[in-house]
Jmol script that loads the backbone (N, CA, C; Angstrom):
load data "model"
ATOM      1  N   MET A   1      35.813  29.198  25.962  1.00  0.00           N
ATOM      2  CA  MET A   1      35.492  28.715  24.625  1.00  0.00           C
ATOM      3  C   MET A   1      34.180  29.351  24.164  1.00  0.00           C
ATOM      4  N   GLU A   2      34.225  29.950  23.001  1.00  0.00           N
ATOM      5  CA  GLU A   2      33.053  30.626  22.460  1.00  0.00           C
ATOM      6  C   GLU A   2      32.098  29.611  21.836  1.00  0.00           C
ATOM      7  N   SER A   3      30.804  29.811  22.066  1.00  0.00           N
ATOM      8  CA  SER A   3      29.798  28.905  21.518  1.00  0.00           C
ATOM      9  C   SER A   3      29.713  29.047  19.999  1.00  0.00           C
ATOM     10  N   GLN A   4      29.549  27.939  19.322  1.00  0.00           N
ATOM     11  CA  GLN A   4      29.403  27.926  17.876  1.00  0.00           C
ATOM     12  C   GLN A   4      27.927  27.880  17.474  1.00  0.00           C
ATOM     13  N   ASN A   5      27.041  28.166  18.416  1.00  0.00           N
ATOM     14  CA  ASN A   5      25.606  28.088  18.162  1.00  0.00           C
ATOM     15  C   ASN A   5      24.998  29.472  18.039  1.00  0.00           C
ATOM     16  N   THR A   6      23.876  29.515  17.371  1.00  0.00           N
ATOM     17  CA  THR A   6      23.081  30.728  17.273  1.00  0.00           C
ATOM     18  C   THR A   6      21.621  30.338  17.431  1.00  0.00           C
ATOM     19  N   GLN A   7      20.783  31.297  17.633  1.00  0.00           N
ATOM     20  CA  GLN A   7      19.375  31.017  17.867  1.00  0.00           C
ATOM     21  C   GLN A   7      18.544  31.503  16.688  1.00  0.00           C
ATOM     22  N   ILE A   8      17.569  30.683  16.306  1.00  0.00           N
ATOM     23  CA  ILE A   8      16.593  31.043  15.279  1.00  0.00           C
ATOM     24  C   ILE A   8      15.217  30.905  15.919  1.00  0.00           C
ATOM     25  N   SER A   9      14.424  31.939  15.815  1.00  0.00           N
ATOM     26  CA  SER A   9      13.059  31.888  16.361  1.00  0.00           C
ATOM     27  C   SER A   9      12.073  31.809  15.208  1.00  0.00           C
ATOM     28  N   LEU A  10      11.008  31.047  15.404  1.00  0.00           N
ATOM     29  CA  LEU A  10       9.995  30.964  14.373  1.00  0.00           C
ATOM     30  C   LEU A  10       8.627  30.734  14.997  1.00  0.00           C
ATOM     31  N   ARG A  11       7.635  31.095  14.249  1.00  0.00           N
ATOM     32  CA  ARG A  11       6.254  30.875  14.671  1.00  0.00           C
ATOM     33  C   ARG A  11       5.687  29.731  13.834  1.00  0.00           C
ATOM     34  N   VAL A  12       4.932  28.863  14.503  1.00  0.00           N
ATOM     35  CA  VAL A  12       4.259  27.765  13.809  1.00  0.00           C
ATOM     36  C   VAL A  12       2.818  27.711  14.298  1.00  0.00           C
ATOM     37  N   PRO A  13       1.941  27.179  13.481  1.00  0.00           N
ATOM     38  CA  PRO A  13       0.558  27.012  13.931  1.00  0.00           C
ATOM     39  C   PRO A  13       0.499  26.063  15.138  1.00  0.00           C
ATOM     40  N   ILE A  14      -0.479  26.267  15.988  1.00  0.00           N
ATOM     41  CA  ILE A  14      -0.644  25.430  17.176  1.00  0.00           C
ATOM     42  C   ILE A  14      -0.752  23.960  16.792  1.00  0.00           C
ATOM     43  N   SER A  15      -1.438  23.674  15.696  1.00  0.00           N
ATOM     44  CA  SER A  15      -1.600  22.278  15.275  1.00  0.00           C
ATOM     45  C   SER A  15      -0.245  21.632  14.952  1.00  0.00           C
ATOM     46  N   LEU A  16       0.670  22.379  14.343  1.00  0.00           N
ATOM     47  CA  LEU A  16       1.998  21.848  14.047  1.00  0.00           C
ATOM     48  C   LEU A  16       2.797  21.650  15.330  1.00  0.00           C
ATOM     49  N   LYS A  17       2.693  22.575  16.252  1.00  0.00           N
ATOM     50  CA  LYS A  17       3.364  22.451  17.551  1.00  0.00           C
ATOM     51  C   LYS A  17       2.890  21.192  18.276  1.00  0.00           C
ATOM     52  N   LYS A  18       1.601  20.948  18.271  1.00  0.00           N
ATOM     53  CA  LYS A  18       1.053  19.756  18.920  1.00  0.00           C
ATOM     54  C   LYS A  18       1.553  18.483  18.243  1.00  0.00           C
ATOM     55  N   LEU A  19       1.613  18.507  16.928  1.00  0.00           N
ATOM     56  CA  LEU A  19       2.095  17.351  16.171  1.00  0.00           C
ATOM     57  C   LEU A  19       3.563  17.082  16.495  1.00  0.00           C
ATOM     58  N   ILE A  20       4.375  18.114  16.524  1.00  0.00           N
ATOM     59  CA  ILE A  20       5.789  17.957  16.867  1.00  0.00           C
ATOM     60  C   ILE A  20       5.930  17.381  18.273  1.00  0.00           C
ATOM     61  N   SER A  21       5.156  17.886  19.208  1.00  0.00           N
ATOM     62  CA  SER A  21       5.211  17.387  20.588  1.00  0.00           C
ATOM     63  C   SER A  21       4.873  15.905  20.659  1.00  0.00           C
ATOM     64  N   LYS A  22       3.851  15.488  19.919  1.00  0.00           N
ATOM     65  CA  LYS A  22       3.471  14.072  19.913  1.00  0.00           C
ATOM     66  C   LYS A  22       4.574  13.200  19.320  1.00  0.00           C
ATOM     67  N   ILE A  23       5.189  13.682  18.251  1.00  0.00           N
ATOM     68  CA  ILE A  23       6.276  12.920  17.626  1.00  0.00           C
ATOM     69  C   ILE A  23       7.441  12.792  18.591  1.00  0.00           C
ATOM     70  N   VAL A  24       7.790  13.869  19.272  1.00  0.00           N
ATOM     71  CA  VAL A  24       8.910  13.852  20.226  1.00  0.00           C
ATOM     72  C   VAL A  24       8.633  12.869  21.365  1.00  0.00           C
ATOM     73  N   GLU A  25       7.405  12.809  21.839  1.00  0.00           N
ATOM     74  CA  GLU A  25       7.034  11.871  22.907  1.00  0.00           C
ATOM     75  C   GLU A  25       7.260  10.419  22.488  1.00  0.00           C
ATOM     76  N   GLN A  26       7.030  10.117  21.216  1.00  0.00           N
ATOM     77  CA  GLN A  26       7.108   8.741  20.725  1.00  0.00           C
ATOM     78  C   GLN A  26       8.444   8.416  20.071  1.00  0.00           C
ATOM     79  N   ASP A  27       9.300   9.412  19.886  1.00  0.00           N
ATOM     80  CA  ASP A  27      10.536   9.249  19.132  1.00  0.00           C
ATOM     81  C   ASP A  27      11.738   9.287  20.071  1.00  0.00           C
ATOM     82  N   THR A  28      12.906   9.291  19.500  1.00  0.00           N
ATOM     83  CA  THR A  28      14.138   9.318  20.287  1.00  0.00           C
ATOM     84  C   THR A  28      14.705  10.717  20.467  1.00  0.00           C
ATOM     85  N   HIS A  29      14.007  11.731  19.986  1.00  0.00           N
ATOM     86  CA  HIS A  29      14.494  13.103  20.150  1.00  0.00           C
ATOM     87  C   HIS A  29      14.364  13.534  21.603  1.00  0.00           C
ATOM     88  N   LEU A  30      15.316  14.316  22.071  1.00  0.00           N
ATOM     89  CA  LEU A  30      15.314  14.777  23.457  1.00  0.00           C
ATOM     90  C   LEU A  30      14.206  15.783  23.724  1.00  0.00           C
ATOM     91  N   ASN A  31      13.961  16.649  22.746  1.00  0.00           N
ATOM     92  CA  ASN A  31      12.948  17.703  22.900  1.00  0.00           C
ATOM     93  C   ASN A  31      12.583  18.232  21.514  1.00  0.00           C
ATOM     94  N   GLU A  32      11.726  19.225  21.482  1.00  0.00           N
ATOM     95  CA  GLU A  32      11.264  19.775  20.211  1.00  0.00           C
ATOM     96  C   GLU A  32      12.399  20.422  19.427  1.00  0.00           C
ATOM     97  N   SER A  33      13.309  21.089  20.100  1.00  0.00           N
ATOM     98  CA  SER A  33      14.444  21.723  19.414  1.00  0.00           C
ATOM     99  C   SER A  33      15.303  20.679  18.721  1.00  0.00           C
ATOM    100  N   ASP A  34      15.542  19.574  19.397  1.00  0.00           N
ATOM    101  CA  ASP A  34      16.324  18.479  18.821  1.00  0.00           C
ATOM    102  C   ASP A  34      15.632  17.950  17.562  1.00  0.00           C
ATOM    103  N   PHE A  35      14.326  17.794  17.618  1.00  0.00           N
ATOM    104  CA  PHE A  35      13.551  17.335  16.469  1.00  0.00           C
ATOM    105  C   PHE A  35      13.678  18.305  15.297  1.00  0.00           C
ATOM    106  N   ILE A  36      13.544  19.593  15.578  1.00  0.00           N
ATOM    107  CA  ILE A  36      13.600  20.614  14.524  1.00  0.00           C
ATOM    108  C   ILE A  36      14.987  20.671  13.898  1.00  0.00           C
ATOM    109  N   ARG A  37      16.041  20.573  14.711  1.00  0.00           N
ATOM    110  CA  ARG A  37      17.398  20.553  14.158  1.00  0.00           C
ATOM    111  C   ARG A  37      17.575  19.372  13.204  1.00  0.00           C
ATOM    112  N   GLU A  38      17.099  18.205  13.610  1.00  0.00           N
ATOM    113  CA  GLU A  38      17.201  17.016  12.758  1.00  0.00           C
ATOM    114  C   GLU A  38      16.383  17.192  11.476  1.00  0.00           C
ATOM    115  N   ALA A  39      15.208  17.788  11.574  1.00  0.00           N
ATOM    116  CA  ALA A  39      14.378  18.016  10.387  1.00  0.00           C
ATOM    117  C   ALA A  39      15.080  18.950   9.404  1.00  0.00           C
ATOM    118  N   ILE A  40      15.754  19.961   9.922  1.00  0.00           N
ATOM    119  CA  ILE A  40      16.500  20.884   9.056  1.00  0.00           C
ATOM    120  C   ILE A  40      17.651  20.150   8.373  1.00  0.00           C
ATOM    121  N   ARG A  41      18.389  19.351   9.142  1.00  0.00           N
ATOM    122  CA  ARG A  41      19.501  18.584   8.548  1.00  0.00           C
ATOM    123  C   ARG A  41      18.986  17.646   7.455  1.00  0.00           C
ATOM    124  N   GLU A  42      17.891  16.950   7.708  1.00  0.00           N
ATOM    125  CA  GLU A  42      17.328  16.037   6.703  1.00  0.00           C
ATOM    126  C   GLU A  42      16.921  16.784   5.439  1.00  0.00           C
ATOM    127  N   LYS A  43      16.300  17.932   5.602  1.00  0.00           N
ATOM    128  CA  LYS A  43      15.862  18.748   4.456  1.00  0.00           C
ATOM    129  C   LYS A  43      17.062  19.166   3.617  1.00  0.00           C
ATOM    130  N   ILE A  44      18.127  19.619   4.260  1.00  0.00           N
ATOM    131  CA  ILE A  44      19.318  20.043   3.529  1.00  0.00           C
ATOM    132  C   ILE A  44      19.979  18.855   2.852  1.00  0.00           C
ATOM    133  N   ARG A  45      20.103  17.723   3.557  1.00  0.00           N
ATOM    134  CA  ARG A  45      20.699  16.522   2.944  1.00  0.00           C
ATOM    135  C   ARG A  45      19.927  16.087   1.710  1.00  0.00           C
ATOM    136  N   ARG A  46      18.598  16.164   1.781  1.00  0.00           N
ATOM    137  CA  ARG A  46      17.756  15.716   0.670  1.00  0.00           C
ATOM    138  C   ARG A  46      17.792  16.702  -0.497  1.00  0.00           C
ATOM    139  N   ASP A  47      17.688  17.999  -0.210  1.00  0.00           N
ATOM    140  CA  ASP A  47      17.552  18.993  -1.273  1.00  0.00           C
ATOM    141  C   ASP A  47      18.883  19.550  -1.785  1.00  0.00           C
ATOM    142  N   ALA A  48      19.921  19.486  -0.965  1.00  0.00           N
ATOM    143  CA  ALA A  48      21.216  20.041  -1.369  1.00  0.00           C
ATOM    144  C   ALA A  48      22.352  19.176  -0.823  1.00  0.00           C
ATOM    145  N   PRO A  49      22.421  17.917  -1.252  1.00  0.00           N
ATOM    146  CA  PRO A  49      23.415  17.006  -0.674  1.00  0.00           C
ATOM    147  C   PRO A  49      24.855  17.464  -0.868  1.00  0.00           C
ATOM    148  N   ASN A  50      25.175  18.067  -2.003  1.00  0.00           N
ATOM    149  CA  ASN A  50      26.549  18.530  -2.224  1.00  0.00           C
ATOM    150  C   ASN A  50      26.908  19.651  -1.276  1.00  0.00           C
ATOM    151  N   PHE A  51      25.987  20.557  -1.059  1.00  0.00           N
ATOM    152  CA  PHE A  51      26.213  21.660  -0.133  1.00  0.00           C
ATOM    153  C   PHE A  51      26.387  21.121   1.285  1.00  0.00           C
ATOM    154  N   TYR A  52      25.535  20.194   1.672  1.00  0.00           N
ATOM    155  CA  TYR A  52      25.598  19.588   3.005  1.00  0.00           C
ATOM    156  C   TYR A  52      26.968  18.942   3.235  1.00  0.00           C
ATOM    157  N   THR A  53      27.424  18.170   2.270  1.00  0.00           N
ATOM    158  CA  THR A  53      28.712  17.483   2.382  1.00  0.00           C
ATOM    159  C   THR A  53      29.861  18.487   2.460  1.00  0.00           C
ATOM    160  N   SER A  54      29.816  19.523   1.633  1.00  0.00           N
ATOM    161  CA  SER A  54      30.912  20.499   1.621  1.00  0.00           C
ATOM    162  C   SER A  54      30.986  21.264   2.940  1.00  0.00           C
ATOM    163  N   ILE A  55      29.864  21.577   3.537  1.00  0.00           N
ATOM    164  CA  ILE A  55      29.856  22.290   4.823  1.00  0.00           C
ATOM    165  C   ILE A  55      30.502  21.435   5.895  1.00  0.00           C
ATOM    166  N   PHE A  56      30.171  20.157   5.954  1.00  0.00           N
ATOM    167  CA  PHE A  56      30.734  19.303   6.994  1.00  0.00           C
ATOM    168  C   PHE A  56      32.210  19.008   6.747  1.00  0.00           C
ATOM    169  N   LYS A  57      32.639  19.014   5.501  1.00  0.00           N
ATOM    170  CA  LYS A  57      34.063  18.873   5.218  1.00  0.00           C
ATOM    171  C   LYS A  57      34.815  20.103   5.727  1.00  0.00           C
ATOM    172  N   GLU A  58      34.226  21.303   5.533  1.00  0.00           N
ATOM    173  CA  GLU A  58      34.844  22.540   6.014  1.00  0.00           C
ATOM    174  C   GLU A  58      34.984  22.511   7.528  1.00  0.00           C
ATOM    175  N   VAL A  59      33.945  22.095   8.205  1.00  0.00           N
ATOM    176  CA  VAL A  59      33.955  22.034   9.671  1.00  0.00           C
ATOM    177  C   VAL A  59      35.002  21.038  10.143  1.00  0.00           C
ATOM    178  N   GLU A  60      35.061  19.900   9.477  1.00  0.00           N
ATOM    179  CA  GLU A  60      36.035  18.871   9.838  1.00  0.00           C
ATOM    180  C   GLU A  60      37.467  19.397   9.668  1.00  0.00           C
ATOM    181  N   ASN A  61      37.716  20.108   8.576  1.00  0.00           N
ATOM    182  CA  ASN A  61      39.048  20.665   8.321  1.00  0.00           C
ATOM    183  C   ASN A  61      39.418  21.754   9.342  1.00  0.00           C
ATOM    184  N   GLU A  62      38.433  22.521   9.778  1.00  0.00           N
ATOM    185  CA  GLU A  62      38.688  23.569  10.770  1.00  0.00           C
ATOM    186  C   GLU A  62      39.070  22.987  12.120  1.00  0.00           C
ATOM    187  N   SER A  63      38.551  21.817  12.435  1.00  0.00           N
ATOM    188  CA  SER A  63      38.824  21.207  13.748  1.00  0.00           C
ATOM    189  C   SER A  63      40.180  20.516  13.796  1.00  0.00           C
ATOM    190  N   LYS A  64      40.830  20.368  12.643  1.00  0.00           N
ATOM    191  CA  LYS A  64      42.142  19.684  12.610  1.00  0.00           C
ATOM    192  C   LYS A  64      43.261  20.651  12.887  1.00  0.00           C
TER     193      LYS A  64
END
end "model"
wireframe off; spacefill off
backbone 0.3
color backbone group
């Protein structure tokens, strides 16, 4: 089975990295990557809700 994931690399200031680490320690996220994925999903849901919904409908239809 082929993976449906891809990798995105980014640079952030050390202060932001430290802040993310502190949030992950106190939150329910498994790790920093999990936190960042959730932050991206929230941003898309907030700024482009129709696009977000249509993408997940496409994925749902592909799995049927």
